[in-house]
N, C-alpha and C positions, 0 to 999 in steps of 0.2 A: 504494500500500500504506500502511496506517495501523497503527501499533503504539503500544501503551501499556506503558511500563516503570515499575514501582513498587517502591520499597524504602524502608522507614522513613518519613521525613517528606517524601519527594519523589516526584513523578510526572513522567515525561518522555514527551512526545508526539513521534512521528516521522511525518512525512508525506513519503513517498518521492517523490511527484510534485513537491514543491517543492525537493527536495534537488538541489543542483548540485555536490556533492562539493568544496566549497571547503576541506575538511579542517581548518577552524578548530576543530572539536570534537576531532578526533584529536590535533592539536598542543596543544590546551588541557588535555586529560585523556586521554593515551594509554592509561592503564590501564582507563579506562571505555569508551572508544570504540576498538574494534579491528576493522577491516574484514576481518581474516582469521578472526575468531571468529564463531560462530553460536550464539545471537544476538549481533550485533555490539555491543550496548550491555549493559554489566553494571554496575549502580549500586552493587554491593557493593565495587567495586575502588578507590573514592576517596571522600574526604569530600564531603558535600553542597555545600559552598561551592565546591570546585574544579569539580565537575560544573556547577553553576549558572553559574559564570563562563565556562566553556567554551561552554555553550549560548547565553549572552548574545551571544557573538561570531558566531553563525550568521547570515550575511548574508541568507539567504532565509527565515529563520524556519521552516525545515523541522523544526527541533528547537525545542521550547518546554518549559518546565517550570513546575510549580506545587508548592506545599506541599500535602500530603494532608489537612491539618487533621483527622487521626486518622480519616478516613473510609476504609472499605474498600469495594471494588467487587467484587461477585460476579456471575458469569454464571449465569443460570438458563434454560438452553435449553429445558427441559421446559415452562416457562411463558412462553417467548418474551420474555425481558426480561433486563436487567441491573439490579442493585439496589445501592444505597448504604446502608451502615450506619455508625453512630457509637455505640460502646458498646452494641451489640446492638439499637439503635433504628433502624428503617428511616427514612432521611431523604430518599430519592429513588429514582426508577426510570425506566427507559427501556424502552418496550414496542415490539414489532414483531409483524407477522403474516407468515407464510410465504405467498407467492403464487406463481403460475406464473412471474412475472418475477423473483422474488428475495425479499429481506426488506424489507418496507415498515415503516420506523420511523415510527410514528404518534403517539407521545406521549413527552415527556421532561419530568419535573417533579422539583423539589427543594423541600423544605419552605422557606417564606420565610425562616426564621431561619438557613438554611444557604446561601442564595443568595450569589453573588459569590465562591465558594471553588473554582470550576472543577470542582465535583462533577458537574454536568450534562455537561460536556465529557468527563470520564472515563467516565461512563455510556455516552455515544454511542461513544467510541473503543473501549470494550470490545466493543460489538456490531459495530462496523466490522471490528475485528480478527478476531472469530469468523466473521463472514460471509465475509471474504476467505480465511480458512483453509479454509472449506468450499466455496470457489469460487462463492459466491452474490453476486449483484449486490445493492446496497443502494439502495432507493428512499426518499429522505427526504420523507415526507409531512408530518412535524412540521417547523415552521418553524425550530426550534432545530437539529435534525439537519441541515437544509438549510444553515444557516449554518455549522455545523462542517465539513460536506463541502466547502463553497465556500472554506473557509479564511479567512473574514472574521471 
């Protein structure tokens, strides 16, 4: 399972397949990470620095975080994509097509001046999360999506 949590200036990625429940996150920021709550991560409960420091202690890197760089990620299922915007300007997108086997992610791109800010990863995660919630398999045709799914 892949989840993307965003609030203010921080985006947190969670890959359940990597999670070994070392509880470093829970002890590092118990208000943010509460396994009794659904969803179990709530970024509104603690300051960004506390959350970041707790995530840095995750031994498996099942949790990672980045700054949002003021980019918002929107899911556009009608057009089979997720889209990134900064100040109303489209700066990236991740496209998929529906197939008999699932959702085939075939293209991920961010404008060159916005590369290196993890916007592309957020685009892919938004689609992964949506596909999983709909019970759809994801087929990473795009090399970047394949990289994200492999955890590299």
